[in-house]
BALOBA-1460 file (C-alpha; in Angstrom, 3 decimals):
// residues 375
<rec num="1" residu="m" x="-27.576" y="-90.491" z="91.906"/>
<rec num="2" residu="k" x="-24.825" y="-88.135" z="94.005"/>
<rec num="3" residu="t" x="-25.873" y="-86.438" z="97.072"/>
<rec num="4" residu="t" x="-25.749" y="-83.238" z="96.131"/>
<rec num="5" residu="d" x="-28.110" y="-83.950" z="92.873"/>
<rec num="6" residu="r" x="-30.424" y="-85.913" z="95.320"/>
<rec num="7" residu="r" x="-30.904" y="-82.673" z="97.313"/>
<rec num="8" residu="n" x="-31.674" y="-80.704" z="94.575"/>
<rec num="9" residu="f" x="-33.932" y="-83.092" z="92.934"/>
<rec num="10" residu="l" x="-36.007" y="-83.553" z="96.599"/>
<rec num="11" residu="a" x="-35.848" y="-79.636" z="96.990"/>
<rec num="12" residu="q" x="-37.449" y="-79.228" z="93.478"/>
<rec num="13" residu="s" x="-39.740" y="-82.043" z="93.698"/>
<rec num="14" residu="g" x="-41.340" y="-80.576" z="97.047"/>
<rec num="15" residu="a" x="-41.419" y="-77.104" z="95.239"/>
<rec num="16" residu="v" x="-43.321" y="-78.719" z="92.528"/>
<rec num="17" residu="l" x="-45.933" y="-80.583" z="94.762"/>
<rec num="18" residu="t" x="-46.816" y="-77.863" z="96.840"/>
<rec num="19" residu="a" x="-47.493" y="-75.625" z="93.829"/>
<rec num="20" residu="a" x="-49.508" y="-78.773" z="92.720"/>
<rec num="21" residu="t" x="-51.308" y="-79.374" z="95.909"/>
<rec num="22" residu="l" x="-52.427" y="-75.396" z="95.807"/>
<rec num="23" residu="g" x="-53.181" y="-75.561" z="92.269"/>
<rec num="24" residu="s" x="-55.219" y="-78.416" z="92.839"/>
<rec num="25" residu="a" x="-57.446" y="-76.853" z="95.979"/>
<rec num="26" residu="c" x="-57.951" y="-73.773" z="93.796"/>
<rec num="27" residu="s" x="-59.066" y="-75.519" z="90.815"/>
<rec num="28" residu="s" x="-62.415" y="-73.831" z="90.937"/>
<rec num="29" residu="e" x="-60.957" y="-70.781" z="88.949"/>
<rec num="30" residu="s" x="-61.229" y="-71.330" z="85.252"/>
<rec num="31" residu="s" x="-58.789" y="-70.348" z="82.757"/>
<rec num="32" residu="e" x="-59.983" y="-66.520" z="82.782"/>
<rec num="33" residu="k" x="-57.809" y="-63.812" z="84.794"/>
<rec num="34" residu="k" x="-58.027" y="-65.098" z="88.391"/>
<rec num="35" residu="v" x="-59.874" y="-62.536" z="91.147"/>
<rec num="36" residu="q" x="-57.990" y="-61.590" z="94.200"/>
<rec num="37" residu="a" x="-59.544" y="-62.957" z="97.023"/>
<rec num="38" residu="p" x="-60.164" y="-60.369" z="100.193"/>
<rec num="39" residu="y" x="-57.282" y="-60.274" z="102.677"/>
<rec num="40" residu="i" x="-57.993" y="-62.775" z="105.404"/>
<rec num="41" residu="n" x="-59.668" y="-61.391" z="108.295"/>
<rec num="42" residu="f" x="-60.192" y="-64.200" z="111.212"/>
<rec num="43" residu="n" x="-63.047" y="-62.232" z="112.871"/>
<rec num="44" residu="d" x="-65.113" y="-62.164" z="109.749"/>
<rec num="45" residu="t" x="-68.183" y="-64.768" z="109.833"/>
<rec num="46" residu="f" x="-69.752" y="-65.912" z="106.733"/>
<rec num="47" residu="r" x="-73.394" y="-67.459" z="106.886"/>
<rec num="48" residu="w" x="-74.363" y="-69.511" z="103.536"/>
<rec num="49" residu="k" x="-77.668" y="-71.434" z="102.702"/>
<rec num="50" residu="m" x="-77.440" y="-74.589" z="100.704"/>
<rec num="51" residu="v" x="-80.485" y="-76.127" z="98.952"/>
<rec num="52" residu="t" x="-80.565" y="-79.527" z="97.380"/>
<rec num="53" residu="t" x="-82.381" y="-81.475" z="94.719"/>
<rec num="54" residu="w" x="-82.723" y="-84.575" z="97.417"/>
<rec num="55" residu="p" x="-85.498" y="-84.857" z="100.433"/>
<rec num="56" residu="p" x="-84.359" y="-83.140" z="103.996"/>
<rec num="57" residu="n" x="-81.785" y="-85.508" z="105.544"/>
<rec num="58" residu="f" x="-81.946" y="-88.304" z="102.591"/>
<rec num="59" residu="p" x="-79.412" y="-90.912" z="103.432"/>
<rec num="60" residu="i" x="-75.956" y="-90.372" z="101.439"/>
<rec num="61" residu="l" x="-77.259" y="-87.769" z="99.580"/>
<rec num="62" residu="g" x="-78.538" y="-85.104" z="101.788"/>
<rec num="63" residu="e" x="-76.254" y="-86.548" z="104.460"/>
<rec num="64" residu="g" x="-73.517" y="-86.100" z="102.611"/>
<rec num="65" residu="c" x="-74.428" y="-82.415" z="102.319"/>
<rec num="66" residu="n" x="-75.044" y="-81.785" z="105.800"/>
<rec num="67" residu="l" x="-71.415" y="-83.572" z="106.052"/>
<rec num="68" residu="f" x="-69.679" y="-80.838" z="103.788"/>
<rec num="69" residu="a" x="-71.615" y="-78.003" z="106.042"/>
<rec num="70" residu="q" x="-70.071" y="-79.730" z="109.006"/>
<rec num="71" residu="w" x="-66.567" y="-80.349" z="107.367"/>
<rec num="72" residu="v" x="-66.346" y="-76.607" z="106.168"/>
<rec num="73" residu="n" x="-67.360" y="-75.255" z="109.816"/>
<rec num="74" residu="e" x="-64.503" y="-77.303" z="111.414"/>
<rec num="75" residu="m" x="-62.102" y="-76.489" z="109.040"/>
<rec num="76" residu="s" x="-62.780" y="-72.785" z="109.108"/>
<rec num="77" residu="g" x="-62.878" y="-72.784" z="113.023"/>
<rec num="78" residu="g" x="-66.295" y="-71.865" z="113.135"/>
<rec num="79" residu="r" x="-65.876" y="-68.694" z="110.556"/>
<rec num="80" residu="m" x="-68.359" y="-70.303" z="107.945"/>
<rec num="81" residu="e" x="-71.733" y="-71.786" z="108.785"/>
<rec num="82" residu="i" x="-73.691" y="-73.517" z="105.773"/>
<rec num="83" residu="t" x="-77.294" y="-74.045" z="106.786"/>
<rec num="84" residu="v" x="-78.788" y="-77.107" z="104.528"/>
<rec num="85" residu="y" x="-82.300" y="-77.359" z="102.903"/>
<rec num="86" residu="g" x="-83.422" y="-80.214" z="101.380"/>
<rec num="87" residu="g" x="-85.708" y="-79.892" z="98.316"/>
<rec num="88" residu="g" x="-88.515" y="-78.236" z="99.078"/>
<rec num="89" residu="e" x="-87.937" y="-76.520" z="101.915"/>
<rec num="90" residu="l" x="-86.384" y="-73.384" z="100.564"/>
<rec num="91" residu="v" x="-86.852" y="-73.859" z="97.053"/>
<rec num="92" residu="p" x="-88.489" y="-76.482" z="94.720"/>
<rec num="93" residu="a" x="-85.977" y="-79.276" z="94.349"/>
<rec num="94" residu="l" x="-85.589" y="-78.606" z="90.735"/>
<rec num="95" residu="e" x="-84.994" y="-74.922" z="91.060"/>
<rec num="96" residu="v" x="-81.715" y="-75.572" z="92.527"/>
<rec num="97" residu="f" x="-79.642" y="-74.645" z="89.913"/>
<rec num="98" residu="d" x="-81.710" y="-71.155" z="89.033"/>
<rec num="99" residu="a" x="-81.429" y="-70.272" z="92.780"/>
<rec num="100" residu="v" x="-77.685" y="-70.812" z="93.056"/>
<rec num="101" residu="s" x="-76.574" y="-69.114" z="89.795"/>
<rec num="102" residu="s" x="-79.147" y="-66.005" z="90.427"/>
<rec num="103" residu="g" x="-77.425" y="-65.713" z="94.115"/>
<rec num="104" residu="a" x="-80.514" y="-65.974" z="96.050"/>
<rec num="105" residu="v" x="-78.141" y="-68.866" z="97.774"/>
<rec num="106" residu="e" x="-74.927" y="-69.604" z="97.750"/>
<rec num="107" residu="v" x="-74.427" y="-73.512" z="97.570"/>
<rec num="108" residu="g" x="-76.710" y="-76.246" z="95.739"/>
<rec num="109" residu="h" x="-76.419" y="-80.110" z="95.415"/>
<rec num="110" residu="g" x="-77.757" y="-82.093" z="92.504"/>
<rec num="111" residu="a" x="-76.912" y="-83.973" z="89.719"/>
<rec num="112" residu="g" x="-76.575" y="-82.116" z="86.211"/>
<rec num="113" residu="y" x="-79.174" y="-83.982" z="84.114"/>
<rec num="114" residu="y" x="-81.832" y="-82.394" z="86.114"/>
<rec num="115" residu="w" x="-80.972" y="-79.041" z="84.363"/>
<rec num="116" residu="a" x="-80.946" y="-80.261" z="80.975"/>
<rec num="117" residu="g" x="-83.754" y="-78.345" z="79.813"/>
<rec num="118" residu="k" x="-81.614" y="-74.981" z="80.430"/>
<rec num="119" residu="i" x="-77.947" y="-76.562" z="79.771"/>
<rec num="120" residu="p" x="-78.051" y="-79.743" z="77.648"/>
<rec num="121" residu="a" x="-74.177" y="-80.064" z="78.245"/>
<rec num="122" residu="a" x="-74.217" y="-80.196" z="82.055"/>
<rec num="123" residu="q" x="-75.958" y="-84.028" z="81.256"/>
<rec num="124" residu="f" x="-72.373" y="-85.028" z="80.290"/>
<rec num="125" residu="f" x="-71.086" y="-84.122" z="83.563"/>
<rec num="126" residu="a" x="-73.507" y="-86.557" z="85.560"/>
<rec num="127" residu="t" x="-73.778" y="-89.726" z="83.031"/>
<rec num="128" residu="v" x="-74.378" y="-90.956" z="79.978"/>
<rec num="129" residu="p" x="-76.185" y="-94.023" z="78.945"/>
<rec num="130" residu="f" x="-74.002" y="-96.733" z="78.292"/>
<rec num="131" residu="g" x="-71.112" y="-94.458" z="79.306"/>
<rec num="132" residu="m" x="-68.136" y="-94.407" z="81.999"/>
<rec num="133" residu="n" x="-68.601" y="-95.914" z="85.614"/>
<rec num="134" residu="a" x="-67.972" y="-93.986" z="88.452"/>
<rec num="135" residu="q" x="-63.946" y="-94.439" z="88.900"/>
<rec num="136" residu="q" x="-63.860" y="-93.773" z="85.160"/>
<rec num="137" residu="m" x="-65.937" y="-90.526" z="85.689"/>
<rec num="138" residu="n" x="-63.857" y="-89.620" z="88.598"/>
<rec num="139" residu="a" x="-60.552" y="-90.057" z="86.400"/>
<rec num="140" residu="w" x="-62.250" y="-87.847" z="83.937"/>
<rec num="141" residu="l" x="-63.546" y="-85.038" z="86.187"/>
<rec num="142" residu="v" x="-60.894" y="-84.965" z="88.721"/>
<rec num="143" residu="g" x="-57.690" y="-86.140" z="86.554"/>
<rec num="144" residu="g" x="-58.447" y="-85.667" z="82.656"/>
<rec num="145" residu="g" x="-59.283" y="-82.121" z="82.280"/>
<rec num="146" residu="g" x="-63.523" y="-82.673" z="82.876"/>
<rec num="147" residu="t" x="-64.255" y="-80.603" z="85.578"/>
<rec num="148" residu="e" x="-61.840" y="-77.655" z="83.793"/>
<rec num="149" residu="l" x="-64.645" y="-78.072" z="80.950"/>
<rec num="150" residu="w" x="-67.652" y="-78.176" z="83.501"/>
<rec num="151" residu="q" x="-66.468" y="-74.834" z="84.884"/>
<rec num="152" residu="e" x="-66.142" y="-73.341" z="81.749"/>
<rec num="153" residu="t" x="-69.538" y="-74.712" z="80.669"/>
<rec num="154" residu="y" x="-71.170" y="-73.278" z="83.743"/>
<rec num="155" residu="h" x="-69.349" y="-70.222" z="83.519"/>
<rec num="156" residu="d" x="-72.048" y="-68.025" z="81.806"/>
<rec num="157" residu="y" x="-74.681" y="-69.024" z="84.415"/>
<rec num="158" residu="n" x="-72.649" y="-67.472" z="87.539"/>
<rec num="159" residu="l" x="-71.701" y="-71.106" z="89.019"/>
<rec num="160" residu="i" x="-68.595" y="-72.830" z="89.972"/>
<rec num="161" residu="p" x="-69.368" y="-76.672" z="89.649"/>
<rec num="162" residu="y" x="-67.391" y="-79.338" z="91.436"/>
<rec num="163" residu="p" x="-67.560" y="-83.272" z="91.646"/>
<rec num="164" residu="g" x="-69.820" y="-84.190" z="94.850"/>
<rec num="165" residu="g" x="-70.315" y="-87.822" z="95.028"/>
<rec num="166" residu="n" x="-71.109" y="-90.725" z="92.819"/>
<rec num="167" residu="t" x="-73.772" y="-92.895" z="93.097"/>
<rec num="168" residu="g" x="-71.756" y="-95.560" z="91.100"/>
<rec num="169" residu="m" x="-73.582" y="-98.180" z="89.089"/>
<rec num="170" residu="q" x="-77.584" y="-97.817" z="89.400"/>
<rec num="171" residu="m" x="-80.138" y="-100.286" z="88.763"/>
<rec num="172" residu="g" x="-81.920" y="-100.706" z="85.806"/>
<rec num="173" residu="g" x="-85.432" y="-100.038" z="87.861"/>
<rec num="174" residu="w" x="-88.575" y="-101.118" z="89.607"/>
<rec num="175" residu="f" x="-91.527" y="-102.317" z="87.158"/>
<rec num="176" residu="n" x="-95.072" y="-103.349" z="87.382"/>
<rec num="177" residu="k" x="-94.597" y="-105.068" z="84.402"/>
<rec num="178" residu="e" x="-92.435" y="-108.113" z="83.320"/>
<rec num="179" residu="i" x="-90.199" y="-107.214" z="80.772"/>
<rec num="180" residu="r" x="-89.300" y="-109.771" z="78.278"/>
<rec num="181" residu="s" x="-88.488" y="-107.988" z="75.148"/>
<rec num="182" residu="i" x="-88.371" y="-104.401" z="73.556"/>
<rec num="183" residu="e" x="-92.222" y="-104.618" z="72.845"/>
<rec num="184" residu="d" x="-93.068" y="-104.405" z="76.740"/>
<rec num="185" residu="i" x="-91.721" y="-100.881" z="76.735"/>
<rec num="186" residu="q" x="-94.421" y="-99.893" z="74.575"/>
<rec num="187" residu="g" x="-96.849" y="-97.372" z="76.464"/>
<rec num="188" residu="l" x="-95.139" y="-97.636" z="79.741"/>
<rec num="189" residu="k" x="-94.633" y="-94.539" z="81.974"/>
<rec num="190" residu="m" x="-91.445" y="-94.303" z="83.981"/>
<rec num="191" residu="r" x="-89.723" y="-91.914" z="85.743"/>
<rec num="192" residu="i" x="-86.274" y="-91.804" z="84.465"/>
<rec num="193" residu="p" x="-84.693" y="-88.438" z="83.755"/>
<rec num="194" residu="g" x="-81.426" y="-86.910" z="81.202"/>
<rec num="195" residu="i" x="-80.564" y="-88.619" z="78.196"/>
<rec num="196" residu="g" x="-82.014" y="-91.906" z="79.467"/>
<rec num="197" residu="g" x="-85.568" y="-90.502" z="79.235"/>
<rec num="198" residu="k" x="-85.278" y="-89.341" z="75.839"/>
<rec num="199" residu="v" x="-83.866" y="-92.891" z="75.042"/>
<rec num="200" residu="f" x="-86.799" y="-94.477" z="76.905"/>
<rec num="201" residu="n" x="-89.014" y="-92.483" z="74.827"/>
<rec num="202" residu="q" x="-87.302" y="-93.250" z="71.691"/>
<rec num="203" residu="a" x="-88.308" y="-97.021" z="72.236"/>
<rec num="204" residu="g" x="-91.897" y="-96.361" z="72.550"/>
<rec num="205" residu="g" x="-92.153" y="-95.688" z="76.350"/>
<rec num="206" residu="t" x="-92.636" y="-92.332" z="78.123"/>
<rec num="207" residu="s" x="-90.267" y="-90.875" z="80.655"/>
<rec num="208" residu="v" x="-91.050" y="-88.518" z="83.560"/>
<rec num="209" residu="l" x="-89.397" y="-86.341" z="85.644"/>
<rec num="210" residu="v" x="-90.579" y="-86.500" z="89.425"/>
<rec num="211" residu="a" x="-88.695" y="-85.313" z="92.108"/>
<rec num="212" residu="g" x="-87.665" y="-88.137" z="94.661"/>
<rec num="213" residu="g" x="-90.164" y="-87.618" z="97.577"/>
<rec num="214" residu="e" x="-92.847" y="-87.667" z="94.911"/>
<rec num="215" residu="i" x="-92.097" y="-91.368" z="93.660"/>
<rec num="216" residu="y" x="-93.411" y="-93.829" z="95.926"/>
<rec num="217" residu="t" x="-96.976" y="-91.939" z="95.666"/>
<rec num="218" residu="n" x="-97.103" y="-91.887" z="92.140"/>
<rec num="219" residu="l" x="-95.862" y="-95.565" z="91.809"/>
<rec num="220" residu="e" x="-98.197" y="-96.923" z="94.092"/>
<rec num="221" residu="r" x="-101.369" y="-95.169" z="92.465"/>
<rec num="222" residu="g" x="-100.042" y="-96.295" z="88.951"/>
<rec num="223" residu="v" x="-99.156" y="-92.740" z="88.158"/>
<rec num="224" residu="i" x="-96.118" y="-94.325" z="86.631"/>
<rec num="225" residu="d" x="-95.371" y="-97.928" z="85.744"/>
<rec num="226" residu="a" x="-92.269" y="-97.844" z="86.817"/>
<rec num="227" residu="t" x="-88.999" y="-95.936" z="88.247"/>
<rec num="228" residu="e" x="-85.412" y="-95.821" z="88.418"/>
<rec num="229" residu="w" x="-83.766" y="-94.256" z="91.408"/>
<rec num="230" residu="i" x="-80.276" y="-95.079" z="92.736"/>
<rec num="231" residu="g" x="-79.601" y="-98.539" z="93.982"/>
<rec num="232" residu="p" x="-80.574" y="-101.240" z="96.335"/>
<rec num="233" residu="f" x="-79.709" y="-99.068" z="99.441"/>
<rec num="234" residu="h" x="-81.782" y="-95.926" z="98.612"/>
<rec num="235" residu="d" x="-84.349" y="-98.217" z="96.803"/>
<rec num="236" residu="y" x="-84.975" y="-99.810" z="100.042"/>
<rec num="237" residu="q" x="-84.951" y="-96.875" z="101.958"/>
<rec num="238" residu="m" x="-87.702" y="-95.708" z="99.523"/>
<rec num="239" residu="g" x="-89.967" y="-98.607" z="99.865"/>
<rec num="240" residu="f" x="-89.916" y="-99.331" z="96.275"/>
<rec num="241" residu="h" x="-89.963" y="-103.401" z="96.735"/>
<rec num="242" residu="q" x="-93.513" y="-102.789" z="98.430"/>
<rec num="243" residu="v" x="-95.099" y="-101.365" z="95.358"/>
<rec num="244" residu="a" x="-93.416" y="-102.822" z="92.455"/>
<rec num="245" residu="q" x="-92.950" y="-106.486" z="91.422"/>
<rec num="246" residu="y" x="-89.726" y="-106.307" z="89.194"/>
<rec num="247" residu="y" x="-86.402" y="-105.496" z="89.767"/>
<rec num="248" residu="y" x="-84.180" y="-105.086" z="86.602"/>
<rec num="249" residu="y" x="-80.384" y="-104.412" z="86.076"/>
<rec num="250" residu="p" x="-78.454" y="-103.277" z="84.796"/>
<rec num="251" residu="g" x="-78.413" y="-99.485" z="85.185"/>
<rec num="252" residu="w" x="-77.556" y="-99.058" z="81.346"/>
<rec num="253" residu="h" x="-78.914" y="-95.391" z="81.622"/>
<rec num="254" residu="e" x="-76.682" y="-94.372" z="84.401"/>
<rec num="255" residu="p" x="-73.353" y="-96.358" z="85.027"/>
<rec num="256" residu="g" x="-71.843" y="-93.835" z="87.246"/>
<rec num="257" residu="t" x="-73.748" y="-90.856" z="87.936"/>
<rec num="258" residu="a" x="-71.489" y="-87.864" z="89.078"/>
<rec num="259" residu="l" x="-73.359" y="-85.237" z="91.583"/>
<rec num="260" residu="e" x="-72.509" y="-81.779" z="91.595"/>
<rec num="261" residu="l" x="-71.784" y="-79.317" z="94.350"/>
<rec num="262" residu="s" x="-72.137" y="-75.742" z="92.496"/>
<rec num="263" residu="v" x="-71.343" y="-72.582" z="94.484"/>
<rec num="264" residu="n" x="-72.147" y="-69.066" z="93.328"/>
<rec num="265" residu="k" x="-69.339" y="-67.461" z="91.655"/>
<rec num="266" residu="e" x="-69.622" y="-64.067" z="92.870"/>
<rec num="267" residu="k" x="-69.979" y="-65.244" z="96.624"/>
<rec num="268" residu="y" x="-67.124" y="-67.622" z="96.504"/>
<rec num="269" residu="e" x="-64.958" y="-64.627" z="95.003"/>
<rec num="270" residu="a" x="-65.656" y="-62.824" z="97.518"/>
<rec num="271" residu="l" x="-64.266" y="-65.085" z="100.215"/>
<rec num="272" residu="p" x="-61.224" y="-64.791" z="101.988"/>
<rec num="273" residu="t" x="-58.614" y="-67.197" z="100.170"/>
<rec num="274" residu="d" x="-58.249" y="-69.852" z="102.989"/>
<rec num="275" residu="l" x="-62.036" y="-70.405" z="102.777"/>
<rec num="276" residu="q" x="-62.226" y="-70.975" z="99.046"/>
<rec num="277" residu="v" x="-59.608" y="-73.587" z="99.770"/>
<rec num="278" residu="i" x="-61.863" y="-74.965" z="102.410"/>
<rec num="279" residu="i" x="-64.841" y="-75.073" z="100.151"/>
<rec num="280" residu="a" x="-62.665" y="-76.761" z="97.302"/>
<rec num="281" residu="a" x="-61.429" y="-79.323" z="99.815"/>
<rec num="282" residu="a" x="-64.608" y="-80.038" z="101.818"/>
<rec num="283" residu="a" x="-66.044" y="-80.787" z="98.013"/>
<rec num="284" residu="e" x="-63.239" y="-83.246" z="97.497"/>
<rec num="285" residu="r" x="-64.140" y="-85.093" z="100.663"/>
<rec num="286" residu="l" x="-67.580" y="-85.113" z="99.710"/>
<rec num="287" residu="n" x="-66.969" y="-86.766" z="96.208"/>
<rec num="288" residu="h" x="-64.627" y="-89.700" z="97.704"/>
<rec num="289" residu="w" x="-66.861" y="-90.445" z="101.054"/>
<rec num="290" residu="s" x="-70.325" y="-90.420" z="98.662"/>
<rec num="291" residu="l" x="-69.011" y="-93.236" z="96.516"/>
<rec num="292" residu="c" x="-67.629" y="-95.276" z="99.186"/>
<rec num="293" residu="r" x="-70.747" y="-94.869" z="100.827"/>
<rec num="294" residu="s" x="-73.216" y="-95.858" z="98.739"/>
<rec num="295" residu="e" x="-70.942" y="-98.978" z="97.368"/>
<rec num="296" residu="a" x="-70.488" y="-100.351" z="100.730"/>
<rec num="297" residu="m" x="-74.321" y="-99.840" z="101.177"/>
<rec num="298" residu="n" x="-75.466" y="-100.967" z="98.152"/>
<rec num="299" residu="s" x="-73.564" y="-104.342" z="98.483"/>
<rec num="300" residu="e" x="-75.633" y="-104.790" z="101.760"/>
<rec num="301" residu="y" x="-78.713" y="-104.145" z="100.823"/>
<rec num="302" residu="a" x="-78.812" y="-106.205" z="97.563"/>
<rec num="303" residu="i" x="-78.467" y="-109.175" z="99.800"/>
<rec num="304" residu="k" x="-81.057" y="-107.603" z="102.002"/>
<rec num="305" residu="l" x="-83.503" y="-107.317" z="99.654"/>
<rec num="306" residu="a" x="-83.071" y="-110.600" z="97.952"/>
<rec num="307" residu="e" x="-83.039" y="-112.692" z="101.337"/>
<rec num="308" residu="e" x="-85.514" y="-111.120" z="103.707"/>
<rec num="309" residu="e" x="-87.650" y="-109.232" z="100.848"/>
<rec num="310" residu="g" x="-87.586" y="-112.108" z="98.440"/>
<rec num="311" residu="v" x="-86.945" y="-109.565" z="95.491"/>
<rec num="312" residu="e" x="-86.236" y="-111.106" z="92.224"/>
<rec num="313" residu="f" x="-83.269" y="-109.430" z="90.367"/>
<rec num="314" residu="r" x="-84.148" y="-109.669" z="86.919"/>
<rec num="315" residu="r" x="-81.537" y="-108.908" z="83.866"/>
<rec num="316" residu="f" x="-82.954" y="-106.641" z="81.168"/>
<rec num="317" residu="p" x="-83.453" y="-108.971" z="77.908"/>
<rec num="318" residu="d" x="-80.558" y="-108.588" z="75.367"/>
<rec num="319" residu="d" x="-82.849" y="-107.054" z="72.719"/>
<rec num="320" residu="v" x="-83.913" y="-104.592" z="75.357"/>
<rec num="321" residu="l" x="-80.273" y="-103.452" z="76.113"/>
<rec num="322" residu="a" x="-79.669" y="-103.615" z="72.490"/>
<rec num="323" residu="t" x="-82.101" y="-101.247" z="71.586"/>
<rec num="324" residu="f" x="-81.584" y="-98.854" z="74.231"/>
<rec num="325" residu="r" x="-77.957" y="-98.680" z="73.272"/>
<rec num="326" residu="k" x="-78.903" y="-97.812" z="69.474"/>
<rec num="327" residu="y" x="-81.424" y="-95.273" z="70.980"/>
<rec num="328" residu="s" x="-78.736" y="-93.730" z="73.088"/>
<rec num="329" residu="q" x="-76.506" y="-93.175" z="70.181"/>
<rec num="330" residu="e" x="-79.111" y="-91.719" z="68.179"/>
<rec num="331" residu="v" x="-80.467" y="-89.217" z="71.309"/>
<rec num="332" residu="v" x="-76.824" y="-87.935" z="71.579"/>
<rec num="333" residu="a" x="-75.970" y="-87.536" z="68.264"/>
<rec num="334" residu="d" x="-79.119" y="-85.249" z="67.706"/>
<rec num="335" residu="l" x="-78.745" y="-83.392" z="71.062"/>
<rec num="336" residu="t" x="-74.614" y="-82.514" z="70.125"/>
<rec num="337" residu="s" x="-76.220" y="-81.450" z="66.560"/>
<rec num="338" residu="q" x="-78.211" y="-78.537" z="68.351"/>
<rec num="339" residu="d" x="-75.879" y="-77.663" z="71.279"/>
<rec num="340" residu="s" x="-72.343" y="-76.355" z="70.833"/>
<rec num="341" residu="l" x="-71.499" y="-76.778" z="74.477"/>
<rec num="342" residu="a" x="-73.033" y="-80.300" z="74.480"/>
<rec num="343" residu="k" x="-71.229" y="-81.003" z="71.212"/>
<rec num="344" residu="r" x="-67.444" y="-80.112" z="72.992"/>
<rec num="345" residu="a" x="-68.736" y="-81.609" z="76.150"/>
<rec num="346" residu="n" x="-69.666" y="-85.128" z="74.405"/>
<rec num="347" residu="e" x="-66.298" y="-85.229" z="72.653"/>
<rec num="348" residu="a" x="-64.240" y="-84.559" z="75.612"/>
<rec num="349" residu="y" x="-66.343" y="-87.326" z="77.004"/>
<rec num="350" residu="a" x="-66.176" y="-89.681" z="74.397"/>
<rec num="351" residu="k" x="-62.432" y="-89.339" z="73.749"/>
<rec num="352" residu="f" x="-61.797" y="-90.122" z="77.629"/>
<rec num="353" residu="q" x="-64.042" y="-93.209" z="77.842"/>
<rec num="354" residu="k" x="-62.463" y="-94.452" z="74.623"/>
<rec num="355" residu="q" x="-59.218" y="-94.063" z="76.303"/>
<rec num="356" residu="m" x="-60.386" y="-95.850" z="79.385"/>
<rec num="357" residu="a" x="-62.228" y="-98.727" z="76.954"/>
<rec num="358" residu="q" x="-58.646" y="-99.439" z="75.602"/>
<rec num="359" residu="y" x="-56.717" y="-99.651" z="78.802"/>
<rec num="360" residu="t" x="-59.635" y="-101.505" z="80.933"/>
<rec num="361" residu="p" x="-58.682" y="-104.983" z="79.646"/>
<rec num="362" residu="y" x="-55.481" y="-104.664" z="81.133"/>
<rec num="363" residu="n" x="-56.581" y="-104.413" z="84.573"/>
<rec num="364" residu="e" x="-60.129" y="-104.015" z="85.552"/>
<rec num="365" residu="q" x="-61.913" y="-106.278" z="83.054"/>
<rec num="366" residu="i" x="-59.505" y="-109.262" z="83.448"/>
<rec num="367" residu="y" x="-59.789" y="-108.799" z="87.359"/>
<rec num="368" residu="h" x="-63.676" y="-108.871" z="87.490"/>
<rec num="369" residu="s" x="-64.015" y="-111.766" z="84.749"/>
<rec num="370" residu="d" x="-61.516" y="-113.970" z="86.656"/>
<rec num="371" residu="f" x="-60.683" y="-113.117" z="89.894"/>
<rec num="372" residu="g" x="-63.262" y="-111.006" z="91.100"/>
<rec num="373" residu="t" x="-65.432" y="-113.672" z="93.030"/>
<rec num="374" residu="i" x="-64.426" y="-115.104" z="96.275"/>
<rec num="375" residu="a" x="-63.851" y="-119.084" z="95.630"/>
């Protein structure tokens, strides 16, 4: 390449990269006509409230929200302060969506399947049974157009959603009854949300939606017979190994659960441009930090549960997983036949999952099957 051509190429590439960076930072705006943000006045300060579905200061999930607020404050030079409230401190845990949508508070953090009754399509931006893992979800949301569809889905609710973390592959849950076959699911009451809960119902159990802070007591008192939560780290912190005997895997119902950080659209658009970009950047940092922290702590606490607490990790029997998979397909088909937004979300999700499935045999799959363990 000639020197002149090379200089032109680098100049053009720099322009493209600059435009791409700015475009990524402002990705919260939907395809509709953009609203011009107010002129930046560095003397203006903004004080926002953030509500979450997690118990106050809950490890990683609540902790990540606190870090998000800290990062926004630091990047804005103190011009923006966000006060974080755990579930129940300002609004009930499962009313986060409504609180942010109405403008009662400016920011919320949770998972899309918590508001499935209000907006069924939201579940596809959290997790789908036997669906994509965390890496694939991030690929879809961040690089494959998922977030744009997510923003469009939430548009009428006055919300701008961002990927706000991922729990990674979850565990199948804690049971007070040994599961030898699908027959052992009959009549069980289990805390399990979203599409996974509907599948559990189809299999003969009863799903119960309980906020995180109430699970231990309900399991201890026999109000529920089983619960899923997240993974070894959080499950240890919740003390489930003290009140349930059997710990099952894999987390068929939540193979890579994406968390969401949602911002009230009107409040967001009233911010100066630089603060809008800061919120997007802090959300991206939270998304990355949350998954990395979850993976690190889950691997550590899986060993701790097994070696120090004597917990036996049990794999669900093949017939149980096969039945759950069959019902998962039926539940998704029924859901998407009744809701046009859910249909669009599922089509996009399934298309990307198929794309990833065709690619993984050449990289992740072969690596983990042949080289993924230390000799």
